[in-house]
C-alpha positions in Angstrom: 26.2 -106.4 94.6 25.9 -102.6 94.4 24.8 -100.8 91.4 25.3 -97.1 90.9 23.6 -95.1 88.3 24.5 -91.7 87.1 21.8 -89.3 86.1 22.9 -87.3 83.1 22.2 -83.7 83.4 22.7 -81.2 80.6 25.5 -78.7 81.2 24.2 -75.2 81.5 27.6 -73.6 80.7 29.8 -74.0 77.7 33.5 -74.4 77.6 33.9 -70.6 77.5 32.2 -70.3 80.9 29.2 -68.4 79.4 25.8 -69.9 79.7 25.0 -72.3 76.9 21.9 -70.3 75.8 24.2 -67.2 75.4 26.7 -69.3 73.3 23.9 -70.6 71.1 22.4 -67.1 70.8 25.8 -65.7 69.9 26.3 -68.3 67.1 22.8 -67.6 65.8 23.6 -63.9 65.7 26.8 -64.6 63.9 25.1 -66.8 61.3 22.5 -64.1 60.7 25.2 -61.4 60.3 27.1 -63.7 57.9 24.0 -63.9 55.8 23.6 -60.1 55.9 27.2 -59.6 54.8 26.9 -62.1 52.0 23.8 -60.4 50.7 25.5 -57.0 50.9 28.6 -58.3 49.2 27.1 -60.0 46.2 25.9 -56.9 44.3 29.3 -55.3 44.9 31.4 -58.3 43.8 29.0 -58.8 40.9 29.3 -55.1 39.8 25.6 -54.5 40.0 24.8 -51.2 38.2 23.0 -49.8 41.2 26.0 -50.6 43.4 28.4 -49.1 40.8 26.4 -45.9 40.8 26.5 -45.6 44.5 30.2 -46.1 44.8 30.8 -43.7 41.9 28.8 -41.1 43.9 31.1 -41.8 46.9 34.2 -41.3 44.7 35.4 -44.9 45.3 34.5 -46.2 41.9 34.3 -49.8 40.8 37.6 -50.8 42.4 36.5 -49.5 45.8 33.2 -51.2 45.5 34.8 -54.6 44.7 37.3 -54.3 47.5 34.4 -53.5 50.0 32.4 -56.4 48.6 35.3 -58.9 49.0 36.0 -57.6 52.6 32.3 -58.2 53.4 32.4 -61.6 51.9 35.6 -62.6 53.7 34.2 -61.3 57.0 31.0 -63.2 56.5 33.0 -66.5 56.1 35.3 -65.7 59.0 32.3 -65.0 61.3 31.5 -68.7 60.9 35.0 -69.9 61.8 35.3 -70.3 65.6 39.0 -69.2 65.7 38.5 -66.2 63.5 35.0 -65.0 64.4 36.1 -62.4 67.0 38.6 -60.8 64.7 36.1 -60.9 61.8 33.6 -59.1 64.0 36.1 -56.3 64.8 36.9 -55.9 61.1 33.2 -55.8 60.3 32.7 -53.1 62.9 35.1 -50.9 61.0 33.2 -51.6 57.7 29.8 -50.9 59.4 31.0 -47.6 60.9 31.9 -46.5 57.4 28.6 -47.8 56.0 26.6 -46.2 58.7 28.4 -42.8 58.3 27.9 -42.8 54.6 24.2 -43.7 55.0 23.7 -40.9 57.5 25.1 -38.4 55.1 23.6 -39.6 51.8 20.4 -41.4 52.8 19.4 -40.5 56.4 16.0 -42.2 56.1 17.8 -45.5 55.5 20.2 -45.4 58.5 18.3 -47.9 60.7 19.5 -51.1 59.0 23.3 -50.3 58.9 23.0 -48.9 62.4 21.3 -52.1 63.7 23.9 -54.2 61.9 26.6 -52.2 63.5 25.2 -52.7 66.9 24.8 -56.5 66.3 28.4 -56.8 65.1 29.6 -54.8 68.1 27.9 -57.3 70.3 29.7 -60.2 68.6 33.1 -58.3 68.8 32.6 -57.6 72.5 31.4 -61.2 73.3 34.4 -62.7 71.4 37.0 -60.2 72.7 38.9 -63.0 74.6 39.0 -65.2 71.5 40.4 -62.2 69.5 43.0 -61.5 72.2 44.0 -65.2 72.2 44.3 -65.3 68.5 46.5 -62.2 68.4 48.7 -63.5 71.2 49.1 -66.7 69.2 50.2 -64.8 66.1 53.0 -63.1 68.0 54.7 -66.4 68.9 
């Protein structure tokens, strides 16, 4: 009687073809970014007086503030949905370009956080570009 045993080895690549550590790192980054966007959205959606004053200064008013807040919140949730995370990252890049530009003009000493957030969301958008393309191809059908 012959017995064969298989030794289980952990796969070092994920289904996407990228190394498993990179996939895990990307998801960790997405979770952290989602938390950042939720924390940024809450004062806007809740009409915090400091947020209202800032958006009034920009000329966007309360309506603009609430719209930006809901966009941030929707993007935060979508960053956690595998099928939507790439598109969400692209949309959040657009929001962060605006946030970084406004911060450069109005509060240049505070630009580091939005700039680093922009870089991080660009990394996610780039890493998820194939997922985004596949999603958009699927929408055209």
